[in-house]
N, C-alpha and C positions, 0 to 999 in steps of 0.2 A: 504494500500500500504506500502510495506516494505521500510525502509530507509537503502539503501546499505551502507551509510557512517557509520552507527552504528554497522556494522558487525565486523569491526576491534576491537573496544573496547570490544565488546562481546567476541570475540575469545580470546583476551589477558587476560581478567578477568577470563574466564573459565579455560584456561591453567594454569594461576597463581594459581587459587584455587586448581586445581588438584595437581600441584607440591607441594604446601604448605601442603596439606593433606598427601601426600606421605611422605614428610619430617617429619611431626608430628608423624605419626604412624609407621615409619620405625623402625624395631627392636621390634615390638610388639610380634613377635614370630620368631623362627628360619627361617621361610619361607617367612617372610614379609620384603623384602629389607634389609637384615642384613648388606649389604655392604654400605648402606647410613648412615654413622656414623659420629659423630662429630670428634672423634679420636679413634684410636685403640692402645691399650696398649699391647706391645709384651712382654710377661713374660716367653717365652720359655727358656730363658737362665738365669733366676733368680736363684742364688745360685751357678752358675758355675764360678763366679768371686771371690768366697770366698776362704780364706786360709783354705783348708781342713786339712792340716797336723798340723797346729797350733804350739803350744809351747810344746816341748817334756817334760817339767817338769809337765805339767798338766796331772793328772792321773784319775780324776773323774769329768768330766764336764757334765753339763746338756745342754739342748737345742740342737741346730744344731751340735755343736762340739761333743756332746755325741754320735751322730749317727755313728761317724767314729773313735772314740778313740780306739776301740778294734782292728781295722784293720790298725791303723796308722803306725806301724812298718813295716808291710808288704808292704804298699803303698810306703814307702820310698825306697824300693828295686826293684820295678817292672817297674819303668820308667814312661815316660810321657803318654804312651797309657793307662796304668792302672789308672793313675791320672785323665785323661780325662773321663774315664768310671765312676770313682767314683764321679766326678763332675756332670755328668749327673744323677747319682743316687740321688744327693742332690735335684735336681729339681723334680724328681719323688716322693721323700719322702715328699716334701712340699705339695703335693696334689693341686698344682696350675695349672690351665689350661694354654695352650700355649698363648692365647690372650683373652683380654676383650675389647669390643667395647662399646663406650658411644653413646647413642641416646638421643633424647629430653625427652622421658618419661621412658626409660628403659636402661638396659645394657645387652649385650649378651656375652656369653663366648663360647670358642671352642678350637679346636686343629688343628695343621697343619698335613696334610696327604700327604705322608706316615710318614714324620717326619719334625721337624722344620729346620733341616740342609739341607734338599733336596732343591736345587734351584728351582725346579718345584713343590714344595709343594703347595697344595690347602687348603684353609680354610674350615673347617667343623664346623659350628655353632651347638652346642649341646643343648643350653638352653638360655632362656632370662628371665629376672626378670619380676615381675608383673608391669603393667603399673601404673605410678604415676605422677599426675600433679605436676608441679614445681619441678621435679626430678633434683637432682644434683649428678653428677658422682663423687664418692669418691674412688679412687683406694686404698688408705690406708685402708679404712674400708673393702673393698672387699678382699684384700690380707690377712688382719688380720683374717678375718672370715674363710679363706681357710687353714690357718696353722694348722698342727696337734696339738693335746693337748700337752702342755709343751713347745711349741715354741712361741716366740713373735717376733715382728718386729725388735727388737734389735738383735735377733739371725741371721737374714738375712741382718743386717746392712741397714735397710730401711732409706733413707735420710729424715731428718726432713724438708729439704727445699721443698720436694714434698708435704708433708702434709700441710705446711704453705702456699704454692702456691695455692693448691686446695681450701683451706679455703678462700683465698683472692678473688677468682673468683666465689664463690658460690652465692653471692648477684647478681653479674652480670648475672649469669645463670638464676636466678629467674626472673629478669627483661626481659631477652631475651624471656623466655617462655610466659610472659605476653603480650609482643608485638606481638609474633606469634599468640596468640589467637585472639587479636584484628584485626590483619592484615588478618588472614584467614577468620574471620567473615565478615570483610568489603569486601574482595574479593568475598565471596559467595553472599552477598547482591548486590554487583556491578554486578555480573553475572546475577542475577534475574532482577535487574533494567535495564540492557542492553536489555533484552527481551522486556520490555515495551518501551524502547527507540527506538526499531526497528519500532514500530507502531505509536508512538506519535511524532508529529512535534513541540510540545510546548517546548520553550526554558527552561521552568521551570523543565521539566523532565531531560533535559540535565544538568541543574544546580545541581539537586539532585544527579544525577549519578557522576557528577564531584566531589562533596563533598565526596561521599562514596569512590570513587576510589582514591581520594587524601589521604584519611585516610588510606586506605589499602596500598598505596605506602609508606607513611611515616612510618607506623608501621612495615611493612615487611622490609623496609630499615633499620630501627633501629635494628630490631631483627637480620637481616643478619650481620649488622656491629658488634653488640655485639658478635654474634656467631663466627665471624671471629677473633676477638680479643681473645676470650676465647680459641678457638682452637689453635691459634698460641702461646699464652702464656703458656697454659697447656702443649702443645707438647714440647716447649722449656725447660720448667722446668724439665720435665721427662728426656729429652735427655741430659740436662746439668748436672743433679745430679744423674741420675739413671744408668749411664753407668758402674759404678764400681761394681754394683751387677747384671749386665746383663739385665737391664730394658731399654726398648726403646719405643718410641711412633711415630705414623704416623698420619698425618692430614687426615681428611675425605674429599678428593677432590670431591667425588660425591655429598656429602651433600652441600659443598660450591657452586658447580656448579648449583645445583637445587634451592637453596634458593636465590642466586643472579639472576638466570634466572626469578624466580617468581617476584622478586622485579622490574626487568627491564620491565617485561610484564605489571605490574601494572602502571609503569610510562607511558608506551605507551598507556594504556587504559585511563589514566588521560589526556594525551595530546589529545587523540581522542575526549574526551568529552569537552575539551576546544574548539576544532574546532566546535563540534556540538552546543555548547552553543552560539558561535559567529554567526554561520549560523542561528540558531533559532532566535536570537535577530534581525538579519537583516530581516528575514522573517516577524517577528512581526511588525517591523517598516514599512516595505513595505505594509503590509496589512492595517495598520492604515492610511498611506498616501493615499492608493487607496480608502479607505472608505470615506475620506473627499474630 
């Protein structure tokens, strides 16, 4: 005979497990939930905030300035429209995608279609990195790897504050991934244990499920809390120090919604097993009293 009261914790643990798995593997490929990201780095305007005309006394510069030295005099005569066009050419010359999105085990990149300035532009994810456990998103390393030969981060005035800020949260990111692994495993075991709980009236079964689901709730809660701090701090660092070079970041609202929903569901599953345990204890006591 099925125990109807165990259906709630079973449903909660099942949905929490599914949501957690989706969060874990989001961004595994361009077609697997690319929008479920921790944060998205908008690099479509990188280079457009730089001083392209530079110092008129400089005649032989390398790096980014060298791309425009030959046309500098002409640019000074053609007005703002031509300067804006040249600014856009900087971004194209850098070979940087319009955006990069951070996921738990990968990062993805893509472009805005038809273009980044179109208010109705849509994201087109073109590629994702290989899956890696305990992955940490490092925009400095990614951007540096995309620069053409002869250009460095100093040429595009990449802020040191972003580099330092990312390094500071890397350890937190690894702890976050660890808690996700434990929490997802506990949610999966809790889902299986709930199936046995549907059939068993023993309070010991409820106690075991209570322990597993409690572990899942605690670990997913810690992972979600760390993820929230990492997302907000990283986004703030990019927006505070990256505006001068056209860099911006957006928080992954879908990711936050899914991870906290999974956490709340594991809390509900835990509460459900508390009730099951208490009812199981009462039944055991009642049977013993009836026996005597």
